[in-house]
C-alpha positions as CSV (number, residue, x, y, z in Angstrom):
1,M,-30.8,10.5,44.4
2,K,-30.6,7.1,42.7
3,P,-29.6,4.0,44.8
4,S,-26.7,1.8,44.1
5,T,-27.8,-1.8,43.3
6,E,-26.3,-5.2,43.6
7,L,-27.3,-8.9,43.6
8,V,-26.3,-10.6,46.8
9,Q,-26.2,-14.4,47.0
10,V,-27.8,-15.9,50.2
11,K,-27.6,-19.6,50.1
12,E,-29.5,-20.6,47.0
13,Y,-31.2,-17.2,46.5
14,R,-30.1,-14.1,44.7
15,I,-31.3,-10.9,46.4
16,H,-31.7,-7.6,44.8
17,V,-30.4,-4.9,47.2
18,E,-30.6,-1.1,46.9
19,Q,-28.5,1.4,49.0
20,Y,-28.9,5.0,49.3
21,R,-25.7,6.5,50.6
22,R,-24.8,10.1,51.6
23,E,-21.4,11.4,52.5
24,G,-21.4,12.3,56.2
25,N,-24.0,9.9,57.3
26,R,-22.6,7.8,60.1
27,K,-25.2,5.1,60.5
28,S,-27.5,3.1,58.4
29,I,-30.9,1.3,58.6
30,I,-32.3,-1.8,56.8
31,L,-36.0,-1.6,55.7
32,I,-38.0,-4.9,55.8
33,N,-41.3,-5.3,53.8
34,G,-44.0,-7.9,54.3
35,A,-45.9,-10.2,52.0
36,L,-45.6,-9.3,48.3
37,A,-44.5,-5.7,48.7
38,T,-41.4,-4.4,47.0
39,T,-38.8,-1.8,47.7
40,G,-40.9,0.8,46.0
41,S,-43.4,0.9,49.0
42,F,-40.6,2.6,51.1
43,N,-40.4,5.7,48.9
44,H,-41.7,8.0,51.6
45,C,-39.4,6.6,54.2
46,V,-36.4,6.9,51.9
47,K,-37.1,10.6,51.2
48,Y,-37.2,11.6,54.9
49,L,-34.5,9.3,56.2
50,R,-31.8,9.4,53.5
51,D,-30.4,12.8,54.6
52,D,-29.4,11.4,58.1
53,L,-29.1,7.7,57.6
54,D,-27.8,5.4,54.8
55,I,-30.6,3.1,53.7
56,I,-30.5,-0.5,52.7
57,L,-33.6,-2.1,51.0
58,F,-34.2,-5.5,49.4
59,D,-36.7,-7.7,47.5
60,L,-37.3,-11.2,48.7
61,P,-36.6,-13.9,46.1
62,F,-40.2,-14.3,44.9
63,T,-41.0,-10.7,44.3
64,G,-39.8,-7.4,42.8
65,Q,-36.4,-7.1,41.1
66,S,-35.2,-10.3,42.9
67,R,-37.7,-12.5,41.2
68,P,-36.1,-12.7,37.7
69,H,-32.8,-13.9,39.3
70,N,-34.4,-16.9,41.2
71,P,-35.7,-20.1,39.7
72,A,-39.5,-20.6,39.5
73,G,-41.3,-23.0,41.7
74,G,-39.5,-22.7,45.1
75,I,-41.3,-21.5,48.3
76,V,-39.6,-19.3,50.7
77,T,-40.5,-20.1,54.4
78,K,-40.5,-17.5,57.2
79,D,-37.4,-19.2,58.6
80,E,-35.7,-18.6,55.3
81,E,-36.8,-15.0,55.2
82,V,-35.1,-14.6,58.6
83,E,-32.0,-16.1,57.3
84,I,-32.0,-13.8,54.3
85,L,-32.4,-10.7,56.6
86,L,-29.7,-11.9,59.0
87,A,-27.3,-12.5,56.2
88,L,-27.9,-8.9,54.9
89,I,-27.5,-7.5,58.3
90,D,-24.2,-9.3,58.6
91,R,-23.0,-8.1,55.2
92,Y,-24.0,-4.4,55.6
93,R,-23.9,-3.9,59.3
94,P,-26.8,-1.5,59.8
95,Q,-27.3,0.0,63.2
96,S,-31.2,0.0,63.0
97,M,-34.1,-1.7,61.2
98,L,-37.6,-0.7,60.3
99,S,-40.2,-3.3,59.3
100,V,-43.7,-2.9,58.1
101,S,-46.7,-5.1,58.4
102,W,-45.9,-8.8,58.0
103,G,-42.2,-8.0,57.7
104,G,-42.5,-7.5,61.5
105,Y,-42.3,-11.3,62.0
106,A,-39.0,-11.7,60.2
107,A,-37.7,-8.6,62.0
108,M,-38.7,-9.9,65.5
109,M,-37.3,-13.3,64.8
110,A,-34.0,-11.7,63.7
111,L,-33.9,-9.4,66.7
112,A,-34.2,-12.4,68.9
113,R,-31.0,-13.7,67.4
114,R,-29.3,-10.5,68.5
115,P,-27.3,-9.4,65.4
116,P,-24.4,-7.4,66.8
117,S,-24.7,-4.4,64.7
118,I,-28.4,-3.6,65.5
119,E,-28.8,-1.0,68.3
120,R,-32.6,-0.3,67.9
121,A,-35.6,-1.2,65.8
122,V,-38.9,0.1,64.6
123,V,-41.8,-2.4,64.0
124,A,-44.8,-0.8,62.3
125,S,-48.3,-2.1,61.7
126,F,-47.6,-5.3,63.6
127,S,-49.6,-7.3,66.2
128,S,-48.4,-10.3,68.2
129,H,-51.6,-12.3,67.4
130,L,-54.4,-12.3,64.7
131,N,-57.5,-10.5,65.8
132,E,-60.8,-11.3,64.3
133,P,-60.7,-8.7,61.4
134,M,-57.3,-9.8,60.4
135,R,-58.0,-13.4,60.6
136,N,-61.2,-12.9,58.5
137,Y,-59.1,-10.8,55.9
138,V,-56.4,-13.4,55.5
139,S,-58.9,-16.3,55.3
140,R,-60.9,-14.5,52.5
141,A,-57.6,-13.6,50.7
142,R,-56.5,-17.3,50.9
143,D,-59.9,-18.5,49.4
144,L,-59.6,-16.0,46.5
145,V,-56.0,-16.9,45.8
146,R,-56.9,-20.6,45.6
147,A,-59.7,-19.7,43.2
148,E,-57.3,-17.7,41.2
149,R,-59.5,-14.6,41.4
150,F,-56.5,-12.3,41.6
151,G,-58.5,-9.1,40.8
152,D,-60.7,-9.8,43.7
153,V,-57.6,-10.3,46.0
154,A,-56.4,-6.8,45.1
155,K,-60.0,-5.3,45.7
156,L,-60.1,-7.1,49.1
157,M,-56.8,-5.6,50.1
158,N,-57.9,-2.1,49.1
159,D,-61.2,-2.5,50.9
160,E,-59.7,-3.9,54.1
161,V,-56.2,-2.9,55.2
162,G,-56.0,-0.4,52.4
163,R,-59.3,1.3,53.1
164,F,-57.6,4.7,54.0
165,L,-55.3,4.8,51.0
166,P,-55.6,7.6,48.5
167,K,-57.3,6.6,45.2
168,L,-54.2,6.7,43.2
169,L,-52.4,4.2,45.5
170,K,-55.4,2.0,45.5
171,H,-55.1,1.9,41.8
172,V,-51.5,1.1,41.9
173,N,-52.1,-1.7,44.3
174,H,-54.8,-3.2,42.2
175,R,-52.7,-3.0,39.1
176,H,-49.7,-4.6,40.9
177,L,-51.6,-7.4,42.5
178,S,-53.7,-8.2,39.5
179,S,-50.6,-8.6,37.4
180,L,-48.6,-11.1,39.6
181,D,-47.9,-14.5,38.1
182,S,-48.9,-17.8,39.5
183,R,-45.6,-18.3,41.2
184,E,-46.1,-15.3,43.2
185,Y,-49.6,-16.2,44.2
186,H,-48.5,-19.8,45.1
187,Q,-46.0,-18.0,47.4
188,A,-48.7,-15.7,48.7
189,C,-51.0,-18.7,49.5
190,F,-48.3,-20.3,51.4
191,H,-47.5,-17.1,53.1
192,I,-51.2,-16.8,54.2
193,E,-51.2,-20.4,55.6
194,Q,-48.1,-19.3,57.6
195,I,-49.9,-16.3,59.0
196,L,-52.9,-18.3,59.9
197,S,-50.8,-20.8,62.0
198,L,-49.1,-18.1,63.8
199,D,-51.4,-18.2,66.7
200,D,-50.6,-21.9,67.1
201,E,-47.0,-21.0,68.1
202,D,-45.7,-19.4,71.3
203,Y,-43.3,-16.6,70.7
204,T,-43.0,-15.5,74.3
205,E,-39.6,-16.8,74.8
206,L,-38.4,-15.5,71.5
207,Y,-39.7,-11.9,72.3
208,R,-37.9,-12.1,75.7
209,K,-34.5,-12.6,73.9
210,I,-34.8,-9.1,72.2
211,D,-32.2,-6.9,74.0
212,V,-32.4,-3.6,72.0
213,P,-35.0,-0.8,72.2
214,V,-38.0,-1.5,70.0
215,L,-40.6,1.1,69.0
216,F,-43.9,-0.2,67.8
217,I,-45.9,2.2,65.6
218,N,-49.6,1.5,64.8
219,G,-52.3,3.6,63.1
220,E,-55.0,4.9,65.3
221,L,-57.7,3.7,62.7
222,D,-56.1,0.3,62.1
223,E,-58.5,-2.4,62.9
224,H,-56.3,-5.3,61.8
225,T,-53.1,-4.5,63.7
226,S,-54.5,-2.3,66.5
227,P,-52.5,-0.1,68.8
228,A,-54.0,-1.9,71.9
229,A,-53.2,-5.4,70.7
230,V,-49.4,-4.7,70.2
231,R,-48.9,-3.3,73.8
232,E,-48.9,-6.8,75.2
233,L,-45.4,-7.1,73.9
234,G,-44.3,-4.8,76.6
235,N,-44.6,-7.7,79.0
236,Y,-41.8,-9.5,77.2
237,I,-39.4,-7.0,75.6
238,D,-37.6,-5.0,78.3
239,D,-37.2,-1.8,76.2
240,S,-40.4,-1.6,74.2
241,R,-42.0,1.8,73.3
242,F,-45.3,2.4,71.6
243,C,-46.6,5.0,69.2
244,T,-50.1,5.4,68.0
245,L,-50.3,7.5,64.9
246,P,-53.2,9.8,64.7
247,D,-55.7,9.6,61.8
248,A,-53.8,6.8,60.1
249,G,-54.7,3.1,59.3
250,H,-52.5,0.0,58.4
251,F,-50.4,1.8,55.8
252,L,-49.5,4.7,58.0
253,D,-47.5,7.4,56.1
254,L,-48.8,6.2,52.7
255,E,-52.3,7.4,53.5
256,N,-52.1,11.2,54.0
257,R,-49.8,14.2,54.4
258,S,-50.5,14.4,58.1
259,A,-49.5,10.8,58.8
260,R,-46.4,11.3,56.7
261,R,-45.3,14.3,58.7
262,R,-45.9,12.6,62.1
263,M,-44.2,9.3,61.0
264,Q,-41.1,11.4,59.9
265,Q,-41.0,13.2,63.3
266,V,-41.5,9.9,65.1
267,L,-38.8,8.0,63.2
268,K,-36.3,10.8,63.4
269,G,-36.9,11.2,67.1
270,F,-36.3,7.5,67.8
271,L,-33.5,6.7,65.1
272,M,-31.3,9.6,64.9
273,P,-28.1,9.0,66.9
274,V,-27.6,12.4,68.3
275,I,-31.2,12.6,69.5
276,C,-31.3,9.2,70.8
277,D,-28.2,9.7,72.9
278,S,-29.3,13.0,74.3
279,D,-31.4,13.8,77.4
280,E,-32.5,17.0,75.7
281,P,-36.0,17.2,74.2
282,S,-36.0,16.1,70.6
283,S,-36.1,18.9,67.9
284,Y,-38.6,16.5,66.0
285,H,-41.0,16.4,69.0
286,D,-44.7,16.9,67.8
287,A,-46.9,18.7,70.3
288,R,-49.6,16.2,69.5
289,F,-47.6,13.6,71.2
290,D,-46.5,13.5,74.7
291,V,-43.6,11.3,76.0
292,V,-44.5,9.7,79.3
293,D,-43.0,7.2,81.7
294,R,-39.6,5.6,81.4
295,D,-40.4,3.6,78.4
296,M,-41.1,6.8,76.4
297,S,-44.5,5.5,75.2
298,Y,-46.1,8.1,72.9
299,V,-49.8,8.8,73.8
300,L,-52.2,11.2,72.2
301,K,-53.1,14.4,73.8
302,S,-56.2,15.0,71.6
303,P,-59.2,12.7,70.7
304,I,-59.6,11.3,67.1
305,S,-60.9,13.7,64.5
306,S,-64.2,12.2,63.5
307,R,-63.9,14.0,60.1
308,L,-60.5,12.4,59.3
309,Q,-61.7,9.1,60.7
310,R,-64.2,8.9,57.9
311,Q,-61.8,10.0,55.3
312,S,-60.5,7.3,53.1
313,V,-58.5,9.5,50.5
314,G,-55.3,11.2,51.9
315,G,-53.2,14.0,50.6
């Protein structure tokens, strides 16, 4: 299935948008990437959600298929990212959203504005603050970008947050990041500075404004956005739910077949309208997860597999 595409004008930017639509689908979801990732990084999500939900994807102005349509030299701030996201939500009226990694900041800020069409959200590989491994990682990335050592930036990403990716995806990431132009790296450096300043801001009141169910998914092996760190958001978001994905790191379903299968089950169990509105057990329920308490937090029944914990190449 090929998506329909269009260019959408949002203020001074032209945004490349892709839509996967299927006759009979009653609801839709918008997918939100982080940093320099493009719509292509959501290939797995598209495959296992498109039969049940129409899917909306987009590239930010400085990357992917939006880049050729926007003038060089401009910098997109995180506030502008939020305005772009809100404009697309207003145009396409999706009922749910899914963000990955640093896309979580734009997603959370947009949710705090309470867009009327959004009924629930999934925020994956996100943490409300920078822990020591993440701060060290982004600081080293900033220094390499400033020195224009772009190949080393790609290697750093694969060695750190991408350590559990299969070899083929590490190769694809290295090729993609090494080929970016100076404009994209200028944006990346600005993006890193924004990330490093996040701990200087208090988002507590913003989180309290979120009034829809939010499911946070983190990889069990992810040291940079750990499952434990994100749970503090339960103190601020009334309907917050938490899932720890076994044997997965920061890139979750991109890392191995087992993670893809579990991610599919968790997303369908949370997002599908019939299942979400029913008190009956979900047909997508995985025996490895147990749903507990009123907030439907997912907890593991089994310990980490030490063999898979050491494994860096998935299926």
